[in-house]
C-alpha positions, 0 to 999 in steps of 0.5 A, a space after each residue: 482463503 489461503 493467505 500470504 503476507 507481503 512485508 515491505 522492511 526497511 530496519 524493522 524487527 520483523 521477527 514478529 512475522 514468524 509467530 504470526 504463523 502465515 507464509 510471508 515474503 520479506 522484502 528488504 530495502 535496508 542493504 543489510 542483506 537480511 536472510 531469506 528476505 528479498 532486496 529492494 532498492 530504498 525507493 517509493 516507500 511501501 508503494 514501490 514493495 507493494 506494486 513490485 510484489 504484484 507485478 512479479 506475482 500477478 498471475 500467481 496471488 494467493 487468494 488473500 494478501 496481507 500487505 504490511 509495513 515492517 511494523 505494523 502494530 502501532 494503527 491497530 487499535 488506539 492502544 496499539 496491537 501485538 502479533 496475535 491481534 493481527 492474527 485474529 483480524 486477518 482470520 476474520 477477513 479470510 473467514 468472511 472472504 472480504 475482498 479488501 480491509 484496512 488494518 488500522 482503527 480509523 479511516 482519513 478523509 482528505 481533499 485532492 490535495 491530501 488536505 489535513 496532513 502533516 507535510 507542512 507542520 513545522 515539527 516535521 521539517 525533515 522527516 520527509 523529503 516531500 515535507 512542505 509540499 501537498 500530496 497530490 492525491 487528486 492528480 495521481 487519481 486523475 493518471 491511473 483511472 478513467 472518469 471524473 476525479 472525487 472532490 473528496 477522498 475516504 481513505 481506509 488503507 491510510 496506514 499502508 497495512 490492508 488485505 486484498 484478494 486476489 480476485 479484487 486484485 485481478 479487477 485491474 488489468 497487469 498493465 495498470 499495475 506496471 503504470 502505477 509502479 512507473 510513476 511511484 519510480 518516477 519520484 524515487 525518494 518521494 520528494 512529490 509525495 507520490 507514495 504518500 498518494 497512494 496511501 490515500 488511494 489503496 482504498 480505490 484502486 482495489 474498489 473492483 470498479 472495473 469502468 475506472 479502468 483504461 483501454 490502454 496505459 501509457 507503457 503499451 502505446 
């Protein structure tokens, strides 16, 4: 598979991207005018970045797109990781032709309100605009998909770092991603935790289950 990296940057040091050795698009939300990067408004967490990329490049996606935060290394293993570790993981996915895989040493199980989560812990007050609220995982699932809403969710792309094939992305129509992007844009500062919900849903968005696709999406009506 040919591989392309998509980086959601705010103010992180992304010099590691050059060491990774893959073609990359860096989307910069810092307002710093990072040379060579594509500027985006600082809204919607990394979900806004990833969905924007898919909508813009839906017809011309590379064989394997690796979606990464500006500093993806803390969650590669319990001890952290390096650019070399990340490259090794990407090479494994590409060689095996895996259609989806998360870059984290753990998975997360939650209910439809994203529980357990850290958004009500007193020590995290002020860290996120949506602090004190639950995460609308079930509500967002119901908006995106046909079919019954699961009672439990096992998130395999929970850190927002994952690889997915173009074939798997295109099992959902472009209109799906346009609608998903509109949900994120409607909560730009993530005060309702919509972006957090997408972190719990990436593995379902890219699971290839076309029976969940809607016949039409709201923007098409």
